[in-house]
C-alpha positions as CSV (number, residue, x, y, z in Angstrom):
1,M,3.6,9.3,-26.6
2,S,3.7,5.6,-27.4
3,H,4.7,3.1,-24.8
4,V,7.7,1.9,-26.7
5,R,9.2,5.4,-27.1
6,F,8.6,6.2,-23.5
7,H,10.4,3.0,-22.5
8,F,13.5,3.9,-24.3
9,A,13.4,7.6,-23.5
10,L,13.5,7.6,-19.8
11,R,16.8,5.9,-19.1
12,P,18.9,8.3,-21.2
13,L,17.1,11.1,-19.3
14,A,18.5,9.7,-16.1
15,L,22.0,10.0,-17.4
16,A,21.6,13.4,-19.0
17,F,19.5,15.0,-16.4
18,P,22.2,16.1,-13.8
19,A,24.2,18.1,-16.3
20,A,21.1,19.5,-18.0
21,L,19.7,20.4,-14.6
22,L,22.8,22.3,-13.6
23,S,22.8,24.2,-16.8
24,L,19.2,25.0,-16.5
25,A,19.7,26.2,-12.9
26,A,22.6,28.4,-14.0
27,N,20.4,30.0,-16.6
28,A,17.3,30.3,-14.3
29,A,18.3,33.8,-13.1
30,E,18.3,35.0,-16.7
31,T,14.8,33.6,-17.5
32,A,12.1,36.2,-17.7
33,A,9.8,36.0,-14.8
34,K,6.1,36.8,-14.5
35,P,5.7,38.5,-11.2
36,E,2.0,39.0,-11.5
37,Q,1.4,35.3,-11.6
38,P,4.2,33.5,-9.7
39,L,4.1,29.7,-9.4
40,Q,3.5,28.7,-5.8
41,L,5.3,25.3,-6.2
42,G,8.8,26.0,-5.0
43,A,10.7,24.4,-2.1
44,T,8.9,22.6,0.6
45,N,8.7,24.7,3.7
46,I,8.4,22.8,6.9
47,S,6.6,24.6,9.7
48,A,4.6,23.6,12.8
49,Q,2.5,26.7,12.7
50,G,0.2,25.8,9.8
51,L,-0.9,22.7,8.0
52,G,-0.5,22.2,4.2
53,A,-0.1,19.1,2.2
54,T,3.4,18.2,3.5
55,T,3.2,16.7,7.0
56,E,7.0,16.4,7.8
57,G,8.0,18.8,10.6
58,T,4.4,19.8,11.5
59,R,4.3,17.3,14.5
60,S,0.7,16.7,13.4
61,Y,-1.4,13.6,13.0
62,T,-3.4,15.1,10.1
63,T,-2.9,17.1,7.0
64,G,-4.3,20.3,5.6
65,S,-4.8,19.2,2.0
66,T,-5.1,16.1,-0.1
67,S,-5.8,15.5,-3.8
68,S,-5.8,11.7,-3.9
69,A,-9.6,11.3,-4.1
70,T,-10.5,13.7,-6.9
71,G,-7.3,15.3,-8.3
72,L,-8.4,18.6,-6.7
73,P,-6.5,19.9,-3.7
74,L,-9.1,19.7,-0.9
75,S,-9.1,19.7,2.8
76,L,-10.3,16.5,4.5
77,R,-13.5,18.2,5.3
78,E,-14.0,19.2,1.7
79,T,-13.5,15.7,0.4
80,P,-16.7,13.7,0.0
81,Q,-15.1,10.4,1.0
82,S,-13.4,8.9,4.0
83,V,-9.8,9.8,4.0
84,T,-7.1,8.5,6.4
85,V,-3.7,10.1,6.5
86,I,-0.7,8.5,8.2
87,T,1.7,11.5,8.7
88,R,5.4,11.5,9.1
89,Q,5.0,12.2,12.8
90,Q,2.7,9.1,13.3
91,M,5.3,7.0,11.5
92,D,8.1,8.3,13.7
93,D,6.1,7.8,16.9
94,R,5.2,4.2,16.1
95,G,8.6,3.2,14.8
96,V,7.3,2.5,11.3
97,Q,10.0,1.1,9.0
98,G,8.0,-0.3,6.1
99,I,4.8,0.5,4.3
100,G,3.3,-2.6,5.8
101,D,4.0,-1.3,9.3
102,A,2.1,1.9,8.5
103,L,-0.9,0.1,7.1
104,R,-1.0,-2.4,9.9
105,N,-1.9,0.3,12.4
106,T,-4.2,2.3,10.1
107,P,-7.9,2.9,11.2
108,G,-10.3,0.7,9.1
109,I,-7.6,-1.6,7.7
110,S,-7.3,-5.3,8.6
111,T,-4.4,-7.7,8.0
112,Q,-3.8,-11.2,6.8
113,K,-0.2,-12.3,6.8
114,Y,0.2,-15.5,4.8
115,D,3.8,-16.3,5.5
116,S,7.1,-14.6,6.5
117,D,7.1,-12.1,3.6
118,R,3.6,-11.7,2.2
119,T,0.8,-9.6,3.6
120,E,-2.6,-8.7,2.4
121,F,-4.4,-5.5,3.7
122,S,-8.1,-5.0,3.4
123,A,-10.6,-2.2,3.9
124,R,-14.4,-2.4,4.0
125,G,-14.3,-6.2,3.5
126,F,-12.1,-6.2,0.3
127,A,-8.4,-6.6,-0.4
128,I,-6.6,-3.3,-1.2
129,T,-5.2,-3.6,-4.7
130,N,-4.7,0.0,-5.7
131,F,-1.3,1.5,-4.8
132,Q,0.2,4.8,-6.0
133,Y,3.4,6.8,-5.5
134,D,2.7,10.5,-5.8
135,G,-0.6,9.7,-7.5
136,I,0.9,7.4,-10.1
137,N,-0.4,3.8,-10.2
138,I,2.1,1.1,-9.5
139,P,1.9,-2.7,-10.1
140,Y,0.1,-5.0,-7.8
141,D,0.2,-8.7,-8.5
142,G,-1.8,-9.8,-5.5
143,V,-0.5,-11.1,-2.2
144,Y,1.7,-13.7,-3.9
145,G,3.4,-11.3,-6.4
146,E,4.9,-7.9,-6.6
147,N,3.2,-5.9,-3.8
148,P,4.2,-2.6,-2.1
149,N,3.1,-4.1,1.3
150,N,5.8,-6.8,1.1
151,G,9.0,-4.8,1.1
152,D,8.8,-1.1,0.4
153,D,10.6,1.1,2.9
154,A,8.9,4.1,4.5
155,A,12.1,6.2,5.1
156,S,11.5,8.2,1.9
157,I,7.7,8.8,2.6
158,D,6.2,12.1,3.9
159,R,2.7,10.6,4.4
160,V,0.4,7.8,3.4
161,E,-3.0,8.9,2.1
162,I,-5.7,6.2,2.2
163,I,-8.9,7.0,0.3
164,K,-11.6,4.6,1.5
165,G,-14.1,3.0,-0.9
166,A,-14.2,2.9,-4.7
167,T,-11.6,5.3,-6.3
168,G,-12.1,4.7,-10.0
169,L,-12.0,8.4,-11.0
170,M,-8.3,8.6,-10.3
171,T,-7.2,4.9,-10.5
172,G,-9.5,3.5,-13.3
173,S,-10.0,0.0,-12.1
174,G,-9.9,-1.3,-8.6
175,D,-11.7,-3.0,-5.7
176,P,-14.1,-0.8,-3.6
177,S,-11.7,-1.1,-0.6
178,A,-9.3,1.8,-0.7
179,T,-6.4,3.4,-2.7
180,V,-3.1,3.8,-0.9
181,N,-1.2,6.8,-2.2
182,L,2.4,7.0,-0.9
183,I,3.7,10.6,-1.0
184,R,7.4,11.0,-1.2
185,K,9.5,13.5,0.8
186,K,10.4,16.7,-1.1
187,P,13.6,18.8,-0.9
188,T,13.6,21.7,1.5
189,K,15.0,25.2,0.8
190,E,16.6,25.3,4.3
191,F,19.3,22.8,5.2
192,K,18.1,19.9,7.3
193,A,19.7,16.6,8.0
194,S,19.3,13.7,10.4
195,I,20.8,10.3,11.1
196,S,19.1,7.6,13.2
197,G,20.0,4.1,14.5
198,T,17.6,1.4,15.7
199,V,18.1,-1.8,17.6
200,G,15.3,-4.2,18.3
201,S,14.2,-7.6,19.4
202,W,15.7,-10.6,17.5
203,D,18.9,-8.8,16.6
204,A,17.2,-6.2,14.5
205,Y,19.4,-3.3,13.4
206,R,18.6,-0.3,11.2
207,T,20.1,3.0,10.2
208,V,18.6,5.9,8.2
209,G,20.3,9.0,6.9
210,D,18.4,12.0,5.4
211,I,19.9,15.2,4.1
212,S,18.1,18.1,2.3
213,G,18.7,21.7,1.3
214,S,19.5,24.2,-1.4
215,L,22.2,23.5,-3.9
216,T,22.6,27.1,-5.0
217,D,22.9,30.4,-3.1
218,S,19.5,31.6,-4.5
219,G,17.8,28.4,-3.5
220,N,16.4,27.9,-7.0
221,M,17.8,24.4,-7.0
222,R,17.3,22.0,-4.2
223,G,18.1,18.4,-3.5
224,R,17.4,15.6,-1.0
225,F,18.9,12.2,-0.4
226,V,17.6,9.5,1.9
227,G,19.4,6.2,2.6
228,A,18.3,3.3,4.8
229,Y,19.7,-0.1,5.6
230,S,18.1,-2.8,7.8
231,D,19.4,-6.2,8.9
232,K,17.3,-8.3,11.2
233,N,16.5,-11.8,12.4
234,S,13.0,-12.8,13.5
235,Y,10.9,-14.6,16.0
236,L,10.7,-17.2,13.3
237,D,13.4,-19.9,13.4
238,H,16.3,-19.4,10.9
239,Y,14.7,-16.4,9.2
240,S,16.6,-13.2,8.5
241,Q,16.1,-10.2,6.1
242,K,18.2,-7.4,4.7
243,K,16.8,-4.3,3.1
244,D,18.3,-1.1,1.6
245,L,16.9,2.1,0.2
246,F,18.5,4.9,-1.8
247,Y,16.3,7.8,-2.7
248,G,17.4,11.0,-4.4
249,I,15.3,13.9,-5.7
250,L,16.2,17.3,-7.3
251,E,14.0,20.3,-7.8
252,A,14.8,23.2,-10.0
253,D,12.9,26.5,-10.5
254,L,13.6,27.1,-14.1
255,S,11.7,30.3,-13.7
256,D,9.2,31.8,-11.3
257,D,6.6,29.9,-13.2
258,T,8.3,26.6,-14.0
259,L,9.3,23.8,-11.6
260,L,11.3,20.7,-12.8
261,T,11.6,17.6,-10.6
262,F,13.6,14.5,-11.2
263,G,14.2,11.6,-8.8
264,I,15.4,8.0,-8.4
265,D,14.1,5.5,-5.9
266,K,16.1,2.3,-5.6
267,S,15.5,-0.5,-3.1
268,S,16.3,-4.2,-2.6
269,T,15.0,-6.9,-0.2
270,T,16.9,-10.1,0.5
271,P,15.3,-12.5,3.0
272,R,16.6,-15.9,3.9
273,G,14.6,-18.7,5.5
274,T,11.5,-17.5,3.7
275,S,8.5,-19.6,4.3
276,W,6.1,-20.3,1.5
277,T,3.3,-21.2,3.9
278,G,2.4,-21.2,7.5
279,N,1.9,-24.1,9.8
280,P,-0.1,-27.3,9.0
281,V,-3.5,-27.3,10.7
282,Y,-4.5,-31.0,11.1
283,F,-2.8,-34.1,12.3
284,A,-3.4,-37.3,10.4
285,D,-6.0,-38.4,12.9
286,G,-8.0,-35.2,12.2
287,G,-7.1,-33.3,15.4
288,R,-5.8,-29.8,15.4
289,T,-2.1,-29.1,15.6
290,D,-0.5,-26.6,17.9
291,F,2.9,-25.6,16.5
292,P,4.8,-22.8,18.4
293,R,4.9,-19.3,17.0
294,H,8.6,-19.5,16.2
295,F,8.2,-22.6,14.0
296,N,9.3,-21.8,10.4
297,S,8.4,-24.3,7.7
298,G,10.8,-22.7,5.2
299,A,14.2,-24.1,4.4
300,D,17.1,-22.0,5.6
301,W,18.1,-21.2,2.0
302,S,14.6,-20.2,0.9
303,R,14.5,-16.7,-0.5
304,R,12.3,-14.1,-2.1
305,D,14.7,-11.4,-3.5
306,F,13.4,-8.2,-5.0
307,D,15.2,-5.3,-6.7
308,N,13.3,-2.2,-7.7
309,I,14.4,1.0,-9.3
310,T,12.1,3.9,-10.2
311,Y,12.9,6.9,-12.3
312,F,10.4,9.7,-12.0
313,A,10.2,13.2,-13.4
314,S,7.7,16.0,-13.5
315,L,7.3,19.5,-15.0
316,E,4.9,22.0,-13.6
317,Q,4.1,25.2,-15.4
318,A,2.0,28.1,-14.2
319,L,-0.4,29.4,-16.8
320,A,-2.5,32.5,-17.0
321,N,-5.3,33.1,-14.5
322,D,-3.9,30.8,-11.8
323,W,-4.1,27.7,-14.0
324,K,-1.4,25.0,-13.9
325,F,-0.1,22.5,-16.4
326,K,1.7,19.3,-15.1
327,V,3.4,16.4,-16.8
328,S,4.5,13.4,-14.8
329,L,6.6,10.5,-16.1
330,D,7.5,7.4,-14.2
331,Q,9.4,4.2,-15.0
332,K,9.6,1.3,-12.5
333,T,11.8,-1.8,-13.1
334,T,11.5,-4.8,-10.9
335,D,13.5,-8.0,-10.8
336,H,12.7,-10.9,-8.6
337,D,14.2,-14.3,-7.9
338,T,12.2,-16.6,-5.6
339,R,13.3,-20.1,-4.5
340,L,11.2,-21.7,-1.9
341,A,10.9,-24.9,0.0
342,S,8.4,-25.4,2.9
343,A,7.8,-28.4,5.1
344,S,4.1,-27.8,5.4
345,G,2.3,-30.3,3.1
346,G,0.1,-33.0,4.3
347,N,-1.0,-34.0,7.8
348,P,1.7,-35.2,10.3
349,D,1.4,-38.3,12.5
350,R,0.6,-36.9,16.0
351,A,3.1,-39.3,17.8
352,T,6.0,-39.4,15.4
353,G,5.7,-36.1,13.4
354,Q,6.3,-38.0,10.2
355,G,4.2,-38.0,7.0
356,M,4.8,-34.3,5.9
357,F,6.0,-33.4,2.5
358,L,7.7,-30.4,0.9
359,Y,6.2,-27.7,-1.2
360,W,8.9,-26.2,-3.3
361,G,9.3,-24.1,-6.4
362,R,11.2,-21.3,-8.2
363,W,10.0,-18.2,-9.9
364,E,11.8,-15.3,-11.5
365,G,10.7,-12.3,-13.5
366,H,11.6,-9.0,-14.9
367,R,9.0,-6.2,-15.2
368,V,9.1,-2.7,-16.7
369,Q,6.2,-0.4,-16.2
370,N,6.0,3.0,-17.9
371,T,3.4,5.6,-16.8
372,A,2.6,9.1,-18.0
373,D,0.1,11.6,-16.6
374,V,-0.7,15.0,-18.2
375,N,-3.2,17.3,-16.6
376,V,-4.3,20.9,-16.3
377,S,-6.1,22.5,-13.4
378,G,-7.3,25.8,-12.2
379,P,-10.3,28.0,-11.3
380,F,-13.0,29.3,-13.6
381,T,-16.0,31.6,-13.3
382,L,-19.5,30.6,-14.0
383,G,-22.7,32.3,-12.9
384,G,-20.8,35.0,-11.1
385,R,-19.1,32.4,-8.8
386,E,-15.6,30.8,-8.9
387,H,-15.2,27.0,-9.4
388,E,-12.3,24.6,-9.9
389,L,-11.5,22.0,-12.6
390,V,-8.9,19.4,-13.3
391,A,-8.6,17.4,-16.6
392,G,-6.0,14.9,-17.6
393,V,-4.8,11.9,-19.6
394,M,-3.1,8.9,-18.1
395,T,-1.4,6.0,-19.8
396,S,0.3,3.0,-18.2
397,H,1.9,-0.1,-19.8
398,S,3.8,-2.9,-18.2
399,R,5.5,-6.0,-19.5
400,Q,6.7,-8.9,-17.3
401,T,8.7,-11.8,-18.5
402,G,10.4,-14.7,-16.8
403,A,11.2,-18.4,-16.6
404,T,9.1,-21.2,-15.1
405,Y,10.6,-24.1,-13.2
406,D,9.6,-27.6,-12.4
407,T,7.7,-27.6,-9.1
408,S,6.0,-31.0,-9.3
409,A,8.3,-33.1,-7.2
410,F,6.9,-33.1,-3.6
411,E,9.3,-35.2,-1.5
412,L,8.7,-36.3,2.1
413,V,10.2,-34.2,4.8
414,P,13.2,-36.1,6.2
415,G,12.5,-37.4,9.7
416,S,10.0,-35.8,12.1
417,I,8.4,-32.4,11.6
418,Y,9.1,-31.9,15.3
419,D,12.8,-31.9,14.5
420,W,12.6,-29.6,11.5
421,N,15.2,-26.8,11.6
422,G,15.2,-25.7,7.9
423,D,18.4,-27.7,7.1
424,L,17.6,-29.1,3.7
425,P,20.0,-29.4,0.7
426,K,19.4,-26.8,-2.0
427,Q,17.0,-28.2,-4.6
428,N,17.6,-28.3,-8.3
429,F,14.8,-26.6,-10.1
430,P,14.9,-27.5,-13.8
431,K,13.6,-24.8,-16.1
432,N,10.5,-26.0,-17.9
433,G,9.1,-23.0,-19.7
434,K,8.6,-19.2,-19.8
435,Y,5.9,-16.7,-19.4
436,E,4.9,-13.2,-20.5
437,R,2.4,-10.9,-18.9
438,I,1.4,-7.6,-20.6
439,Q,-1.0,-5.1,-19.0
440,S,-2.0,-1.6,-20.0
441,Q,-4.5,1.0,-19.0
442,N,-5.3,4.3,-20.6
443,G,-7.7,6.9,-19.3
444,I,-9.1,10.4,-19.7
445,Y,-10.4,12.0,-16.6
446,L,-12.2,15.2,-15.6
447,A,-13.4,16.6,-12.3
448,T,-14.9,19.9,-11.3
449,R,-15.9,21.4,-8.0
450,L,-18.8,23.8,-8.4
451,H,-20.0,26.3,-5.8
452,P,-23.7,27.0,-6.4
453,T,-23.9,28.7,-3.0
454,D,-21.4,29.7,-0.3
455,D,-22.2,26.6,1.7
456,L,-22.7,24.0,-1.0
457,S,-20.0,22.3,-3.1
458,V,-20.8,19.9,-5.9
459,I,-18.0,17.7,-7.2
460,L,-18.7,16.0,-10.6
461,G,-16.2,13.8,-12.5
462,S,-15.8,11.0,-14.9
463,R,-13.2,8.8,-16.4
464,L,-13.1,7.0,-19.8
465,S,-10.8,4.0,-19.7
466,T,-9.4,1.2,-21.8
467,F,-8.0,-2.0,-20.2
468,K,-5.8,-4.7,-21.8
469,Y,-4.3,-7.8,-20.3
470,N,-2.6,-10.8,-21.9
471,E,-0.8,-13.6,-20.0
472,D,0.8,-16.7,-21.6
473,Y,2.6,-19.6,-19.9
474,R,4.4,-21.8,-22.4
475,Y,6.0,-25.0,-21.2
476,N,8.7,-27.1,-22.8
477,A,7.9,-30.4,-24.5
478,G,8.1,-33.1,-21.9
479,A,7.2,-30.8,-19.0
480,G,3.9,-32.6,-18.6
481,L,2.0,-29.3,-18.3
482,D,-0.5,-27.7,-20.6
483,D,0.1,-24.1,-21.8
484,T,-2.3,-21.6,-20.2
485,H,-3.6,-18.3,-21.5
486,A,-5.6,-15.5,-19.8
487,S,-6.6,-12.2,-21.3
488,Y,-9.2,-9.4,-21.4
489,K,-9.8,-6.3,-23.4
490,E,-12.2,-3.6,-22.4
491,H,-12.8,-0.4,-24.3
492,G,-14.8,2.7,-23.4
493,V,-15.4,2.0,-19.8
494,V,-17.0,5.0,-18.1
495,T,-16.5,5.6,-14.4
496,P,-18.7,8.5,-13.1
497,Y,-18.2,10.3,-9.8
498,A,-20.5,12.6,-7.9
499,G,-20.2,14.3,-4.5
500,L,-22.0,16.9,-2.5
501,V,-20.6,18.8,0.5
502,Y,-22.8,21.1,2.5
503,D,-21.3,23.3,5.3
504,L,-23.6,23.4,8.3
505,D,-21.3,26.1,9.9
506,D,-17.5,26.8,10.1
507,T,-16.9,23.4,11.7
508,Y,-19.4,20.8,10.4
509,S,-20.2,19.5,7.0
510,L,-22.6,17.0,5.6
511,Y,-21.5,15.0,2.5
512,T,-22.5,12.3,0.1
513,S,-20.8,10.7,-2.8
514,Y,-21.2,8.0,-5.5
515,T,-18.9,6.2,-7.9
516,S,-19.2,3.2,-10.0
517,I,-17.0,0.1,-9.7
518,Y,-15.2,-1.7,-12.5
519,Q,-12.5,-4.3,-12.0
520,P,-11.3,-6.7,-14.7
521,Q,-10.3,-10.1,-13.3
522,T,-8.3,-13.2,-14.3
523,Y,-10.1,-15.7,-12.1
524,K,-11.4,-18.7,-14.1
525,D,-14.4,-20.9,-13.7
526,A,-14.6,-24.7,-13.9
527,N,-14.5,-24.6,-17.7
528,G,-11.3,-22.5,-17.7
529,S,-13.2,-19.3,-18.9
530,T,-12.2,-16.0,-17.4
531,L,-14.9,-14.4,-15.3
532,A,-16.5,-11.2,-16.5
533,P,-15.3,-8.0,-14.8
534,V,-16.7,-7.1,-11.4
535,E,-19.2,-4.2,-11.8
536,G,-21.2,-2.3,-9.2
537,D,-21.8,0.9,-7.4
538,S,-20.4,2.5,-4.2
539,Y,-22.4,5.0,-2.1
540,E,-21.2,7.0,0.9
541,A,-22.7,9.7,3.1
542,G,-21.8,11.2,6.4
543,L,-20.7,14.1,8.6
544,K,-17.3,15.7,8.8
545,A,-15.8,18.2,11.3
546,A,-12.7,20.3,11.4
547,Y,-11.7,21.6,14.8
548,F,-9.0,24.1,15.8
549,D,-8.5,25.5,12.3
550,G,-8.2,21.9,10.8
551,R,-5.7,20.6,13.3
552,L,-8.2,18.0,14.5
553,N,-10.4,16.2,11.9
554,A,-13.4,13.9,12.6
555,S,-15.7,12.0,10.3
556,L,-18.7,9.7,10.5
557,A,-19.4,7.7,7.3
558,F,-22.1,5.3,6.2
559,F,-21.4,3.3,3.1
560,R,-23.0,0.7,0.8
561,I,-21.3,-1.3,-1.9
562,E,-23.2,-3.3,-4.5
563,Q,-21.4,-5.7,-6.9
564,D,-22.0,-8.4,-9.5
565,N,-19.6,-11.0,-10.9
566,V,-17.7,-11.2,-7.6
567,A,-15.4,-14.2,-7.5
568,E,-15.8,-16.9,-4.9
569,S,-13.2,-19.7,-4.6
570,I,-14.7,-23.2,-5.0
571,G,-11.6,-25.4,-5.5
572,T,-8.5,-26.1,-7.6
573,N,-8.1,-27.4,-11.2
574,P,-6.1,-30.7,-10.8
575,V,-4.7,-30.4,-14.4
576,T,-3.4,-26.7,-14.4
577,N,-3.3,-26.3,-10.6
578,E,-5.2,-23.0,-11.1
579,G,-7.9,-21.9,-8.7
580,I,-11.5,-22.4,-9.7
581,Y,-14.0,-19.7,-9.0
582,K,-17.7,-18.9,-9.5
583,A,-19.2,-15.5,-10.0
584,I,-21.7,-14.2,-7.5
585,D,-24.3,-11.6,-8.3
586,G,-25.9,-9.3,-5.8
587,A,-23.0,-9.2,-3.3
588,T,-23.7,-6.2,-1.0
589,T,-21.4,-4.6,1.6
590,Q,-22.7,-2.0,4.0
591,G,-21.3,-0.5,7.1
592,V,-20.2,2.5,9.1
593,E,-16.9,4.2,9.8
594,L,-15.8,6.7,12.5
595,E,-12.5,8.4,12.6
596,L,-10.7,11.1,14.7
597,A,-7.2,12.4,13.9
598,G,-5.1,15.3,14.9
599,E,-4.4,17.5,17.9
600,L,-6.8,17.2,20.9
601,A,-4.9,19.9,22.8
602,D,-1.4,21.3,22.8
603,D,1.1,18.5,22.6
604,W,-1.7,15.8,22.6
605,N,-2.1,13.9,19.3
606,V,-4.6,11.2,18.6
607,S,-5.5,8.8,15.7
608,A,-8.6,6.6,16.3
609,G,-11.1,4.8,14.2
610,Y,-13.8,2.2,14.2
611,T,-15.1,0.4,11.1
612,Y,-18.0,-2.1,10.6
613,A,-18.3,-3.7,7.2
614,R,-20.9,-6.5,6.6
615,T,-20.9,-8.5,3.3
616,R,-23.7,-10.8,2.2
617,D,-24.8,-12.4,-1.1
618,A,-28.2,-11.9,-2.8
619,D,-29.7,-14.4,-0.4
620,E,-28.3,-12.6,2.7
621,Q,-25.8,-15.4,3.3
622,R,-22.2,-14.9,4.4
623,I,-19.6,-15.6,1.7
624,Y,-17.0,-18.0,3.1
625,G,-14.6,-18.3,0.1
626,Y,-11.6,-16.1,-0.7
627,P,-11.5,-13.3,-1.6
628,L,-14.7,-12.0,0.1
629,S,-16.2,-11.3,3.5
630,T,-15.4,-13.9,6.1
631,T,-11.6,-13.9,5.5
632,K,-11.8,-10.3,6.9
633,P,-13.1,-9.2,10.3
634,E,-16.4,-7.2,10.3
635,H,-15.3,-4.9,13.1
636,V,-12.0,-3.1,13.3
637,V,-10.8,-0.6,16.0
638,R,-7.5,1.2,15.7
639,T,-6.3,3.8,18.2
640,F,-3.0,5.5,19.1
641,T,-2.2,8.7,21.1
642,T,0.8,10.6,22.3
643,Y,1.2,13.3,24.9
644,R,4.2,15.5,25.7
645,L,4.3,15.9,29.5
646,P,4.2,19.4,30.9
647,G,6.5,21.4,33.1
648,A,9.8,19.9,34.3
649,L,8.9,16.6,32.4
650,D,8.5,18.3,29.0
651,K,11.4,16.4,27.6
652,F,9.3,13.2,27.7
653,T,6.5,12.2,25.3
654,V,4.4,9.1,26.2
655,G,2.0,7.2,24.1
656,G,0.2,4.0,23.4
657,G,-2.4,2.4,21.2
658,L,-5.0,-0.4,21.1
659,S,-6.0,-2.5,18.1
660,W,-9.0,-4.8,18.2
661,Q,-10.8,-6.7,15.5
662,S,-13.6,-9.3,15.5
663,A,-13.4,-12.9,14.4
664,F,-12.6,-14.0,10.8
665,Y,-12.6,-17.3,9.1
666,G,-10.6,-19.5,6.7
667,K,-11.2,-22.6,4.6
668,I,-8.7,-25.4,5.2
669,Y,-8.7,-28.8,3.5
670,S,-8.6,-31.7,5.9
671,A,-7.3,-34.9,4.3
672,P,-8.7,-37.1,7.2
673,A,-12.1,-35.5,6.7
674,G,-11.8,-35.5,2.9
675,D,-13.3,-32.1,2.6
676,Y,-12.8,-28.4,3.3
677,T,-13.4,-27.3,6.9
678,R,-14.0,-23.8,8.3
679,I,-11.6,-22.5,10.9
680,K,-11.9,-19.4,13.0
681,Q,-9.6,-16.8,14.6
682,G,-11.6,-15.2,17.4
683,G,-11.5,-11.5,18.0
684,Y,-8.3,-10.2,19.7
685,T,-6.8,-7.1,21.1
686,L,-3.2,-5.9,20.8
687,V,-1.6,-3.1,22.9
688,D,1.4,-1.0,21.9
689,L,3.3,1.6,24.0
690,M,5.9,4.2,23.3
691,T,8.0,6.9,25.0
692,R,10.4,9.5,23.7
693,Y,13.1,11.4,25.6
694,Q,14.2,14.6,23.9
695,Y,17.6,15.2,25.4
696,D,18.2,18.5,23.6
697,E,17.2,20.0,20.2
698,H,19.4,17.6,18.4
699,L,19.3,14.2,20.2
700,S,16.3,12.0,21.0
701,F,15.6,8.5,22.2
702,T,12.4,6.6,21.4
703,V,11.3,3.2,22.7
704,N,8.5,1.3,21.1
705,A,6.9,-1.8,22.7
706,N,4.5,-3.8,20.5
707,N,2.0,-6.4,21.6
708,V,3.1,-5.7,25.2
709,F,0.8,-8.4,26.6
710,D,2.2,-11.0,24.2
711,K,-1.1,-12.0,22.7
712,K,-1.0,-15.2,20.7
713,Y,-3.1,-15.0,17.6
714,L,-3.4,-16.2,14.0
715,T,-3.1,-13.4,11.4
716,G,-3.3,-15.7,8.3
717,L,-5.8,-18.5,7.6
718,G,-5.9,-20.7,4.5
719,N,-2.6,-20.1,2.6
720,F,-2.0,-23.7,1.2
721,D,-4.3,-24.9,3.9
722,T,-2.0,-23.5,6.7
723,T,-2.2,-20.9,9.3
724,F,0.3,-18.2,10.4
725,Y,0.9,-16.6,13.8
726,G,1.3,-12.8,14.4
727,E,4.4,-11.3,16.1
728,P,5.0,-11.9,19.8
729,R,5.9,-9.1,22.1
730,N,8.9,-7.1,20.9
731,L,10.9,-3.9,21.7
732,M,12.7,-1.3,19.6
733,L,15.0,1.6,20.6
734,T,15.7,4.4,18.1
735,T,18.3,7.1,18.6
736,K,18.1,10.1,16.3
737,W,20.4,13.1,15.8
738,D,19.0,16.1,14.0
739,F,21.6,18.5,12.7
């Protein structure tokens, strides 16, 4: 299937699908069944009694199965890598509204928030750049571009699976940090519905509706719809944001062996008062500034609008001997319009607050990404023992186009920065050119789990990939800017994977795994040449345990990551305004990770983790330039627990969590000093609390208090030589009615 034909084929499918689906459903009863080999892929059944892949309705902080790491459905104990799962119950308990909220509290993950709307998440010392929906790769343009962290809503998500370390077998390229796989909610055979309303600090309001059930008497056709709307202000001056989500999915059993799924996921984010940067760090005399947390450098009209729509479809067919064939198609279209002005340039006079200048600019773009994945999976017999295998082909192609605008005029901020309130006339951004960015990846993958003995599993896999990237910026005559070009083309890239799992008994297992690292990059050196791809190896070994029939999972992991051609920032090209980087060989990261998640006892859930990741260059020196090492903390602790009180107080659930991370650093240019300086955010601890009152089987009230001790801390260091504060103490009340 070519990229072009796929691009034009999916939208007509969206229009024709409902009628076709109804017709297929009507004829399903007449379709010949194969009772000896029924497909076990029908409606989602939600039950608190046992754990499967779906987490909704289980009240659990763990899952029974995941296939994100290898493509094979394995328990956490059977997977030879660290896996963290944020379940639906965890999201509800913590008041999670967006994907960023879920990741911010995930064991092993650290956060840098560069401004009001852009966040970067990291694991094991590296930025997370691999994101998926239901196992399908989705675009990531870095912290400044299209990024699931920045606006994606969590109302349609059943769980978030985070596979730590290198994940090239299933994703192709990627940093050895983690892959975040967002698993959408599925329709249920039984009717269920809910509506919730949330009010919070700074005039935050949100409502979510969710309805699911069978659309036919036989239950062979099921549907689900989720809608969410948020409208909130912020602790930041003159900042507000509106978000909406519309998610619909249909499932149809075309026969006992065939399952057809089609869905639409549409969302928009419209902030106002968006800041492009944080706060200036130095006064003109070289001393440190101390702006309040609520200071917002953005103009009141600044915005960063995103509109996304995704059409997705899959067909699953049961084959002979318990094999399964699956085709998945996905098309995501994104439009963005960004117009920014921030009063954060330069170094203000300490006494008068004057001398600052405005950063401003406009960007817009239109992107279409088409992805297809075809695979077969099932058991086979070899040497008198049964084993499993999955083999597939994936292709992904995206094209982004847009206009560029003149951003070269940096005017002085009117008056004193101390009086800044965002009141600035809207700027005229003359169009000065256009850009086109085309990116594609194709891959063939295979993985098998062999069982040489009852206690030993050997997982072997490999992926053969092709990568292409082409980016052109072309400016109009008279714009005063040189055209720029960046590209790479890599063929026949092999990514091997190997893992061993040895069961010590029914509870404990030893494991080890290896995978190679391959990440094409667009960073340029001082000569304007694109750096070679990052290459390396990732090793992991540890101990896993599954208690209480898998309702509580624990792991201890030791990891080592070796990489060459890692980019280190060394400055900015004054002609093109592009960053300048140098390649580092021999960069090594090693560390340890501990995690516990699930049910400690009846009605007592816990999620807790500690991660230590230490990165050094070949000379055992710390690497202080973005994107490596010191911009991320070396130690991270994340804990959260809830307990439903016994006896007469059993309508109450109480909980709380603690997050601690060690110091991290940023490089900030100081005009008075005439050079870059190193600034530090020391280690800090945040405490969150929650309580829920279950009035009856339908109505509940949940209160969340975040940063209850009102810790003042910096969460972003270095964006345009500025810093950004984390959120102060805030409260949230959610009322939910389950029908």
